[in-house]
C-alpha positions in Angstrom: 88.1 26.0 -33.7 91.4 24.3 -34.6 92.1 21.7 -37.9 92.5 18.1 -35.7 94.3 17.5 -39.7 96.8 19.8 -39.6 100.3 19.6 -39.4 100.0 23.4 -38.4 97.3 23.8 -36.4 94.9 27.0 -38.3 92.2 28.7 -36.8 88.5 29.2 -38.6 89.3 32.5 -39.9 92.8 31.4 -41.3 91.7 28.5 -42.5 88.6 31.2 -44.5 91.9 33.1 -46.2 93.8 29.4 -47.6 93.6 27.8 -51.2 92.0 25.1 -49.8 89.2 26.9 -48.9 89.2 29.0 -51.9 89.0 26.0 -54.1 86.3 24.1 -52.0 84.1 27.3 -51.9 83.7 27.1 -56.1 83.1 23.4 -56.2 80.4 24.4 -53.8 79.2 27.1 -55.0 79.4 25.2 -58.5 76.7 21.9 -57.3 74.5 24.5 -56.5 74.5 26.1 -60.0 76.3 29.6 -58.9 73.1 30.7 -57.7 71.5 31.6 -54.2 69.9 27.8 -52.8 66.6 30.0 -50.8 66.1 32.9 -53.5 67.9 32.4 -56.6 70.1 34.8 -57.1 73.4 35.4 -58.3 74.9 38.4 -57.2 77.5 38.3 -54.0 77.8 34.7 -53.4 79.3 33.1 -50.6 79.2 29.9 -49.1 77.8 29.0 -45.7 78.2 25.9 -43.5 75.1 24.7 -42.1 77.2 23.5 -39.0 80.2 23.0 -37.9 80.8 19.2 -36.4 81.2 17.8 -39.6 84.3 19.5 -40.6 85.3 22.3 -42.5 85.0 20.8 -46.2 82.3 18.4 -46.2 80.2 19.4 -49.5 76.9 17.9 -47.3 77.6 20.4 -44.6 77.9 23.9 -47.1 75.3 25.8 -49.0 75.2 28.8 -51.3 73.6 31.5 -50.1 73.4 35.7 -51.3 75.0 38.0 -48.6 71.4 39.5 -48.2 69.7 35.3 -47.4 72.7 34.8 -45.0 72.1 37.8 -42.7 68.4 37.1 -42.9 70.0 33.0 -41.9 71.7 34.5 -38.8 69.1 37.7 -37.5 66.9 34.3 -37.4 69.3 32.7 -35.0 69.3 35.7 -32.8 72.9 36.5 -33.7 74.1 40.2 -34.1 74.7 41.0 -38.1 76.4 44.4 -39.6 73.5 45.3 -41.8 
């Protein structure tokens, strides 16, 4: 997937390494109280994209999950996940 707004075309994986993503995910974690929205854990938090149609930096398109709940989410979708 390529960013439509980027001067330099950027893949999703490249975007996840960018300063823009680092700043954005801190905003999402802060909004969510620095805790997993599923179980309330404050350990090993990640920001999960609910979907990709609304863009990579849409606050309504992201949620904070702990790594355990994130894995459970992807397993429930039938995706392969490293355990």
